C-alpha atoms as one frame of an Amber mdcrd trajectory, in Angstrom:
protein
 114.669-101.140 285.151 118.161-101.265 283.372 121.336-101.934 285.193 122.392
 -98.414 284.849 119.036 -97.213 286.278 119.491 -99.608 289.140 122.754 -97.938
 290.020 121.510 -94.424 289.924 118.617 -95.559 292.191 121.229 -96.625 294.664
 123.185 -93.377 294.221 120.108 -91.347 295.489 119.457 -93.913 298.307 123.191
 -93.398 299.578 123.145 -89.875 299.467 120.217 -89.900 301.697 122.089 -92.302
 303.987 124.953 -89.869 303.956 122.644 -87.170 304.814 121.491 -89.238 307.912
 118.723 -91.112 306.994 118.611 -94.824 308.262 119.491 -97.365 305.368 116.391
 -99.166 305.817 114.042 -95.958 305.955 115.809 -94.657 302.829 115.087 -97.848
 300.717 111.675 -98.228 301.881 111.040 -94.486 300.995 112.655 -95.154 297.441
 110.549 -97.974 296.925 107.166 -96.374 297.722 108.193 -93.535 295.283 109.136
 -96.000 292.673 105.956 -98.072 292.137 107.352 -99.054 288.708 110.170-101.005
 290.295 109.467-104.621 290.163 110.630-107.005 293.029 113.836-107.801 291.145
 114.698-104.283 290.760 113.964-103.457 294.475 116.296-106.341 295.284 119.173
-105.097 292.962 119.106-101.851 294.361 119.023-103.060 297.875 122.094-105.131
 297.054 123.942-102.187 295.558 123.359-100.035 298.688 124.275-102.756 301.133
 127.386-103.496 299.008 128.372 -99.971 299.178 127.689 -99.620 303.061 129.890
-102.784 303.579 132.734-101.111 301.615 131.978 -97.509 302.650 135.444 -96.240
 303.079 137.381 -98.290 300.253 134.646 -97.330 297.656 134.774 -93.737 298.232
 138.332 -93.889 298.097 138.238 -95.773 294.835 135.523 -93.418 293.585 137.200
 -90.059 294.574 134.506 -88.837 296.812 132.060 -89.290 299.659 129.140 -89.055
 297.356 126.898 -91.895 296.427 127.942 -91.668 292.686 131.374 -91.678 293.933
 130.789 -94.871 295.999 129.087 -96.480 293.429 131.828 -95.747 290.873 134.275
 -97.133 293.564 132.476-100.096 293.596 132.541-100.928 290.094 136.169-100.405
 290.008 136.498-102.862 293.038 134.624-105.345 290.895 136.788-104.951 287.790
 133.912-103.563 286.117 134.563-100.693 283.321 132.531 -97.768 284.736 131.874
 -95.987 281.423 129.672 -99.122 280.489 126.878 -98.270 283.109 127.997 -94.439
 283.613 126.481 -93.386 280.325 123.152 -91.479 280.956 121.153 -94.130 278.855
 117.788 -95.283 280.095 118.186 -93.160 283.550 121.510 -94.694 283.891 124.036
 -92.253 285.948 125.489 -89.295 283.725 128.715 -90.065 281.638 131.848 -89.840
 283.734 133.456 -86.328 283.885 137.040 -86.036 282.843 138.159 -86.016 286.420
 136.135 -89.130 287.176 137.764 -90.936 284.441 141.207 -91.344 286.281 141.072
 -93.543 289.336 142.700 -91.984 292.277 146.198 -92.832 293.000 146.489 -92.201
 296.761 147.486 -95.195 298.884 144.799 -96.152 301.360 145.508 -96.859 304.925
 144.952-100.192 306.339 141.701 -99.277 308.007 140.353 -97.759 305.109 141.424
-100.617 302.676 139.835-102.846 305.042 136.552-100.721 305.648 137.100-100.319
 309.392 136.677 -97.095 311.122 139.961 -95.297 312.018 139.046 -94.994 315.618
 138.305 -98.614 315.904 141.242-100.384 313.995 143.467-100.644 316.965 140.874
-102.353 319.017 139.810-104.600 316.384 143.095-105.611 315.035 144.291-106.475
 318.833 141.134-108.483 319.442 141.548-110.543 316.319 145.296-110.833 315.960
 146.547-112.563 312.856 142.917-112.939 311.676 142.106-109.291 311.690 142.502
-108.975 308.026 140.640-111.999 306.818 137.972-111.051 309.515 137.756-107.355
 308.032 137.662-108.574 304.337 134.877-110.943 305.324 132.728-108.051 306.440
 133.059-106.459 303.133 131.221-109.360 301.730 127.507-110.419 301.609 126.528
-112.696 304.641 125.447-116.264 303.599 121.786-117.439 304.319 121.557-120.139
 307.165 118.690-122.104 308.254 118.092-123.936 311.693 116.523-127.228 311.382
 113.983-127.674 314.179 114.771-131.228 315.196 111.665-131.358 317.518 109.891
-131.726 314.051 112.154-133.221 311.508 115.831-134.138 310.806 118.406-132.228
 309.015 118.177-134.904 305.795 114.381-134.705 305.672 114.276-130.635 305.864
 116.987-130.587 302.861 114.703-132.802 301.054 111.698-130.579 301.760 113.165
-127.654 300.653 114.664-129.011 297.646 111.257-130.040 296.534 110.412-126.001
 296.311 113.620-125.125 294.532 115.885-124.074 297.708 119.129-125.936 297.562
 121.159-126.499 300.963 124.149-128.200 302.145 125.027-128.878 305.936 127.095
-126.209 307.606 129.744-127.695 309.976 129.111-125.189 312.938 126.301-126.789
 314.177 124.426-130.020 313.692 120.954-128.193 313.048 122.620-125.529 310.333
 122.095-125.687 306.817 123.668-123.123 304.359 121.249-122.120 301.435 123.027
-122.376 298.199 119.981-121.716 295.616 116.622-120.106 296.231 117.190-118.094
 299.426 114.395-115.580 298.218 111.881-118.393 298.349 112.302-119.401 301.774
 109.812-117.384 303.772 106.989-118.660 301.576 107.962-122.226 301.303 106.129
-124.929 303.226 109.168-125.992 305.441 109.354-122.415 306.809 105.549-121.902
 307.356 105.113-125.170 308.819 108.121-124.560 311.290 110.579-127.210 309.894
 113.305-124.524 309.468 113.944-120.908 310.828 116.188-118.455 309.570 119.263
-118.239 312.036 123.086-118.008 311.461 125.128-120.984 311.982 127.171-119.432
 314.416 124.003-118.425 316.605 122.828-121.983 316.509 126.437-123.314 317.419
 126.098-121.107 320.620 123.006-122.783 321.873 124.294-126.113 321.015 127.276
-125.490 323.481 125.001-124.750 326.322 124.297-127.584 329.006 120.778-128.082
 328.161 118.864-131.027 329.878 115.430-132.242 329.963 113.483-130.733 332.926
 115.600-127.525 333.333 114.031-124.235 334.005 115.463-121.744 331.361 115.572
-118.095 330.906 116.377-116.135 327.738 117.137-112.916 329.385 117.869-110.824
 326.187 115.422-112.727 323.932 114.891-110.082 321.132 112.851-111.735 318.480
 113.388-115.086 320.181 115.602-117.060 317.700 117.818-118.584 320.487 114.724
-119.216 322.752 113.341-121.510 320.036 116.606-123.123 319.180 116.638-123.971
 322.793 113.126-125.182 322.903 114.160-127.669 319.853 117.026-129.279 321.674
 115.682-130.058 325.047 112.313-130.685 326.930 112.608-127.641 329.160 110.568
-125.002 330.938 111.411-122.011 328.911 110.631-118.264 329.864 111.711-115.260
 327.315 112.450-111.960 328.423 113.645-108.641 326.932 113.914-105.317 328.476
 111.730-104.003 325.313 108.991-106.409 325.469 107.924-105.231 321.947 110.714
-107.033 320.476 109.133-110.283 321.354 105.662-109.557 319.546 106.192-112.134
 316.906 107.675-114.769 319.238 104.287-116.460 320.210 103.316-117.050 316.667
 106.923-118.389 315.800 106.649-120.597 318.880 103.338-121.969 317.856 104.530
-122.734 314.363 107.737-124.512 315.791 105.796-126.423 318.260 107.407-124.913
 321.229 106.119-123.800 324.607 107.399-120.340 325.886 106.415-118.071 328.394
 106.824-114.533 327.903 107.868-112.083 330.864 108.229-108.594 331.566 111.033
-107.292 334.047 108.373-106.756 336.601 107.238-110.234 336.736 110.453-111.963
 336.120 111.238-112.716 339.878 108.110-114.732 339.941 109.259-117.261 337.323
 112.893-117.935 338.843 115.281-119.245 339.958 116.620-120.829 336.742 118.725
-123.692 336.001 120.148-121.900 333.109 120.051-118.152 332.064 121.046-117.135
 328.607 122.052-113.420 328.127 122.875-112.430 324.600 123.398-109.155 325.367
 123.092-105.904 323.315 126.710-105.427 321.426 128.236-103.500 318.931 127.110
-106.198 316.574 130.798-106.355 314.924 130.318-110.257 314.193 127.182-109.034
 312.136 128.270-106.198 310.237 127.619-107.999 306.902 123.935-107.785 307.553
 123.784-104.621 309.127 126.475-102.737 307.858 125.534 -99.121 308.797 126.180
-100.270 312.401 129.788-100.456 311.675 129.640 -96.667 310.679 127.350 -95.335
 313.466 129.238 -96.867 316.302 131.293 -94.334 318.005 133.552 -94.727 321.185
 130.819 -93.157 323.207 128.445 -95.795 322.209 130.646 -98.688 322.832 131.393
 -97.540 326.269 127.732 -97.255 326.850 127.096-100.818 325.412 129.943-102.253
 327.842 128.037-100.463 330.799 124.842-102.045 329.685 126.579-105.372 329.261
 127.987-105.198 332.866 124.559-104.387 334.304 122.862-107.088 332.577 125.456
-109.803 333.777 124.954-108.424 337.446 120.997-108.545 336.950 121.005-112.028
 335.340 123.319-113.586 337.903 120.791-112.955 340.520 118.128-115.111 338.813
 120.194-118.272 338.499 119.703-121.097 340.998 122.340-122.536 343.331 124.476
-124.544 340.998 122.926-123.204 338.056 124.624-121.740 334.808 124.849-118.469
 333.486 125.674-118.047 329.590 127.123-114.681 328.373 126.994-114.162 324.591
 127.448-111.429 322.144 127.692-111.214 318.245 130.700-109.234 318.650 134.277
-110.026 317.984 135.968-107.499 320.260 137.618-108.498 323.315 136.239-105.361
 325.353 132.816-106.842 324.968 133.874-110.651 325.507 136.337-111.965 327.810
 137.359-108.537 329.451 133.568-108.306 330.244 133.681-111.775 331.799 136.877
-111.402 333.613 135.725-108.246 335.148 132.213-110.137 336.219 134.034-112.958
 337.793 136.644-110.477 339.754 133.582-108.691 341.223 131.035-111.642 341.866
 132.578-114.170 344.046 131.217-117.918 343.493 131.303-118.097 339.964 133.755
-120.148 337.869 134.296-119.988 334.082 133.446-123.471 332.750 133.942-123.049
 328.825 134.257-120.251 326.425 134.336-120.290 322.597 134.479-117.704 319.725
 133.351-117.888 316.107 135.002-115.493 313.739 133.023-113.847 310.790 135.553
-115.338 308.238 135.052-118.981 309.177 131.714-118.845 307.126 129.158-117.380
 309.662 128.817-114.436 311.834 131.119-113.605 314.483 129.724-114.848 317.822
 131.140-115.320 321.502 129.865-117.394 324.536 131.087-117.965 327.933 129.540
-120.542 330.277 129.944-119.794 333.917 128.613-122.022 336.808 127.514-120.921
 340.410 128.889-122.872 343.325
């Protein structure tokens, strides 16, 4: 496919997304219909689509409309690329610019529009981040870096770097966590490389790793990952201490791949559904990486930014409160409850923690920390609470 043909494919996918089709479904459908497209073509179209999703509002403003064509046009202008060089109708490229499209819109954008944040959310976003709000919003407009977690139960960070380099994957240590590597070259090779296949490394954001490093893990503890999902933090905890580890998720199917991943990593993890969870406890440490807005990881899932509503956010906060109440009942006397989100919104972070402390006697906040997306990783928050 020519560069222009890739843009036209992205335009068609974006129009499907605008009509309500989830991004991944729209991309998968295009790929199935386009057997002629090679792996590089599919990757390029995906990149164009996700770049447009991250900058959904500003690129529409720069392109003078809300169609996929307008957003791709706005993206080229944002990058300083002359649109007429690719909008020329040659080789399945987008049709040549109309007279109206040749002149960039002159209307001034609002702060929320320029920074690609929904209008209804801008006040809460900016109040949560204060002077960092613009830097964080601008970071969310960019592609996320690729991070790896080194499995210290199997190797060292230096040895993992060497093993990756042998297969054309270049990395450097990330300062957020002692286990973290940032991939600078060869990211598309990771899943098939020996270091990944043998469990020496896992794909995991550096801030997510930092959350686990902050936990008071000690050998011999009984530990519960209450909202385990795919098990990234479960395996990270298993690599840092010799603990008796249980993984649980309200949607048990989310943990389907965890046994195979644990075996690859050399970790022992027991899976539990909600009905059997009481039999495993109480626990010395319970981690709740709760469902959230995902505002700290919108670079990776940018359509989540635009599908979030005030009603949905309110519902998420209700779920977070319920999980805190339920999980706290599983902590042993003198144990620890860790509450984590991949959100940068205070309503999901310290507001939730303070409400829990106010309604639940006997708990004390020992430590809290937040990581912001413009610091070179996803946005995360964790509060560590102890039970007297």
